[in-house]
N, C-alpha and C positions, 0 to 999 in steps of 0.2 A: 620618085623616078631616080634612076642611077645617073651619076654625072660622069662615069667612065674615067675616073681618076686612077683606078687600079690597072685597068687594061686599056690599051689603045683601041680604036674602032676596028682596026684591021684584025684584031684577035677575037672578034665576037663569035667566030665559029666554035671556039672552045666553050663559050658560054652556052651555046645552043644545046650542048650535050648534057647539061646539068639538069637535075630534077627540079621540081617546083620548090621543094624545101631548101635545096642547096642554093637556088637563086635568091631566096629570101635571106639566107645567111650572107650571101655575097653583097646584098644591099646593106646589111648591117655594117660590113667591113668598109664599104664605099663611104657610107655616112661617117664612120669613125675616122677615116683618114682625111675626109674633106674638112671636118670640124676640129682640126688640130689634135687628133687622137685623144679626144675627150670621151672616156668610157662612160662617165656618169651621164653626160648629155645623150649619148647614144642609147643607153639603157632606158632613160626616161622617154626618149622619143619613140622607141619601139615597144615600150612596156615590157622590158626584159629584166630578169634578175641578173645581178652582176656575175653570179657563179656560172650561169648559162653562157653569158657573153664571153667571159674570159676563157671558158673551156673551148669554145670555137675559135677564139682569137689565137690561142696557143697552138691550135691545130692548123690554122690557116697558112697556106703557102701560095703566094700569088702566081707562082710558076706551075703550080699543080692544084688546080681548082677542085679536083676530086677529093681533096682533104675536107671539103665542106659537106661531103656526103656522109650518110651514116655508114659506119663500117659494119657490114652484115656478115663478114667472114666468120666462120665457126671457130671456136676456140677448143673444140673437142680434141683431145689427144689422139694420135694415130693408134696408139696401143693402150687399151684400157684394161683394168683388172678383171679377171675372170674368176668365176666360182670354182673352187677346187673340189667341190662335192662330186663324187662319181655320178656319171649319167644314170647308172642303174638305180642308185639311191634316189636321185631326183625323180625318175620315172615312177618309183615305188610310192613316193610321197604324193605324186599327182594321182596315181590310181586310188590310193586310200582316200584322198580328199574328194575325188570325183564320186566315189561310191557313197560317201557321207559328207555332204557339203558343210554340215554344222560341227564336224569333228574339229576340236581345237588342236593347236600345235603341241600342247602338252599330251593330249591323248594319242596323237600320231607318234610322238617321241616314245611313249610307253609301248605302243604296239610294235614299233620298229625294233625296240630293244628286246621285248619278250618273244615275239614271233619269229623275227629274222636275225636276231643277234647283232643288229646294227646300232652303234652308238653315234648319235648326232645331236647337236644342240638344238633347242627349240627355236632359237633365233634364226638358225640356218633354215629350219623348216618354214618359218614365217617368210623369209626371203624368197624361198622357192614359191610359196603361195602368191606373194606379191608380184612375182615376175610372170605369173600365169593368171591373167585377169579372169579367166573363166572359172578359176578355183575359188574366187572370193564369194562369200556367203550371199552378198547382195547382187550377184551377177544375174542378168536377165535369163541366163541359161537355167537357173534353179528357181526362178519365180514360178509360183503356181499359175498354171494357165487358167485364164478366165473361162467360166462355164458358159459364158454367153457365146453361142455359136452365131455365125454370120447370118443375118436375116436382112433381106432387101427392105429398106424403109420406103415403102410405097405410100404416096399421099392420096387421100380420098378426094374424088372429084366433088366440087361444091354442090353439084346438082343432086348428088345422092341424098342429101339431107331431107329434102321434101319430095322425093320421087314417089315413094310408096311406103306402106307399113313394113317396118323391118329392113328397109333398104340400107340404113346405116344406124347402128347402135353404138353409142359412145360409152366408154367404160373408164372409170377413174377410181382412186382410192382416197379416203379421208382418214387421217391419223387422229384418233380420239384418245384423249387422256382423261382418266377417271380416277381420282385419288391416287395419282402417281403411277397407275397401271395403264399401259398403252394397248389400245385395240385398233383394229384396222377395219373400217367399214368400206366395202366395195360397193360401188354404185354403177348402175347401167340405166340408160334412158334411150328410148327410140326417138330419133330426131323429128320425125313427122308427127307422131301422135302424142309425144311426151309421156308415153307409158313407161313406168320406171320400176326398178327393183333394187333393193339394198339388202346386204347381209354382212354380218360382222365375223371377224376372225381374230385369233390371237397372234397370228404370224402373217407376214406379208410376202410369202413365198409364191413361186409359180404354181405350186400344188394348190394353194388356197385359191389363186386366180382360176386355175383349171376347174376346181369344184364350183366356183361362183358362176362360171360360164355355163356349166351343166344346169345349174339352178335357174339361170336366166332363161335358158331354152324351155325348160318345163314350166316356167311361170308366165312367160309372154304368151298371149293368145294368138300369136302369129309367128311364123318362122323368122329367124334372124338370118338376113342375107349377107350382111357385112358388118365388121366391127372396127371401131377406131379407138386407139389407146395412145397414151403417151409412151415415152421410151424407157419407162421403169423396168427394172429387172424382173418384177413379178409378172410381166406380160411377155416374157420370153420362155424358152425351154418348154415346160409342160403345157403352158397356156397356148403357146403358138403351135405346138404339135397337135393339140386338140382341134384348133381351128383348121389346120391342114387336113386332119383326118375327117372332119365334118364337111370339108369343101367350102369353108367360109373365108372369104378374103379378109386378111388382117391388115388394116391401114394404120399408119403411125403419124402422130403430129410432129411438127418440127420442134427441135429442142427449144425450151424456154418460150413456147408460144401457146399459152393456155387458151387463146381465142380459137384455136383449131379444134378444141374440145369444149366449146363454150356451153353447150346445153347440159352436159353432165356436171360442169363446174357450177352452173346455176342450180342444178338439182341438189348438189352438196350444200350450197349456200342456203337453200330452202330447208334442207334437213337440219342444218345447224341453227338457223335463226328462228324458224317458225315451229320447230318441233323439239329438238333436244334442249333448247334454252329454257323450256317450260316443263321439263321432266326431272324427276328425282332419279339421279343416276347412281347405280351401285357398281362396284368393280367386279362384276360377275358376267361372264360371256353369255350365259343363258338369258340374263335379264336384258342385256344389250341386244341380243338377237330378237327377243320378244318385242322390244321397242321398235326394231327395224320392221318387223311384221306389221305392227300397228301403223307405222308411218307408210308402208307400202299401201295398205288399205285406204288410209286417209288421202294420200297423194293421188292415187289412181281413181278412187270412187267418190271422194268428197270435195277435193280441192278443185275450184274452177280456175281455168287458165285463160288469160286474155288472148294469147296467141291462138287458142282454139275457139274463139268467140264465146268465151265464158261457158264452155263445156268441160266436163271432166274427161281425162284421158280414156276412161272406160266407155263413156258415152260416145266419144269421137270414134273409137275403134269399132264399137257396135254399129254405129250408123254407116261407117265406111265399109264394113263387111256386108251390111244389108244391101248396099247399092250394087253388090256383085263385083266389086273391084278385086281382082286377083292380087295376092301378095307379090311383091317384086322378087324376081329371082335372077341370078347371074349364071 
């Protein structure tokens, strides 16, 4: 607490106009004068360095407490140096750089000299570029626009999973490394029947995903009514355009939420631990695709699922269709 040794009580109106930081410095000065102008004791009490305290002590004037405020006044001169380069030359440099953002100052200097007969230093050209931010090579203006067009990220309703055959098919991709060569295994599974399909590609492009979706439609014994994927780039562009042309709703999982695509994640785990771990893998796409076909047959027609009361997906689909239940449609 201040002891009001610097200012009498009647002058508190001047203190009320000070900022919080200035009041704290005024407290330093109050303490300093109360304790016999002992700077070392004051610094120790307020945990200050002596250089900081002495700087404010030398600025302090008890008749003008604004001296304890930070001086925010600008020191910029009224008249600053201006470039002597003609405006026409400056504009020419800007035009050349805008047409080719990667053209260096040396190339611009040579072009100005040879085409326009203008002699100018390359450092001057660099100053012109620096003064126009849009001319810098890393400017957002020149960054390649992403090919990802805006797509509404709609979330699938939880009820779609078990509503009907094909009501929701989950799709995901497994990165497979064989002797240093990378393959991409696309996987799709019907949430209700667990009917699945896998196929391998050498690239993870939206073209591959588009081809995979066409194969899924021809492989599944029932129509696909809706699809759920993660937010990977392979499920945009051509893949999404195909879903739109087919009238199939395309749902997206939330970022970093694999539980929203849990059944295809479980399919990939089965593919990896129950099948690929026991196969001799060769770095040939034809052999990997052959293994995927073998897995599709085993998974759909030979593997019993607890969720299906120990039926195979093929048996479940056959019994479901024999009951006369119509496939779900939107």
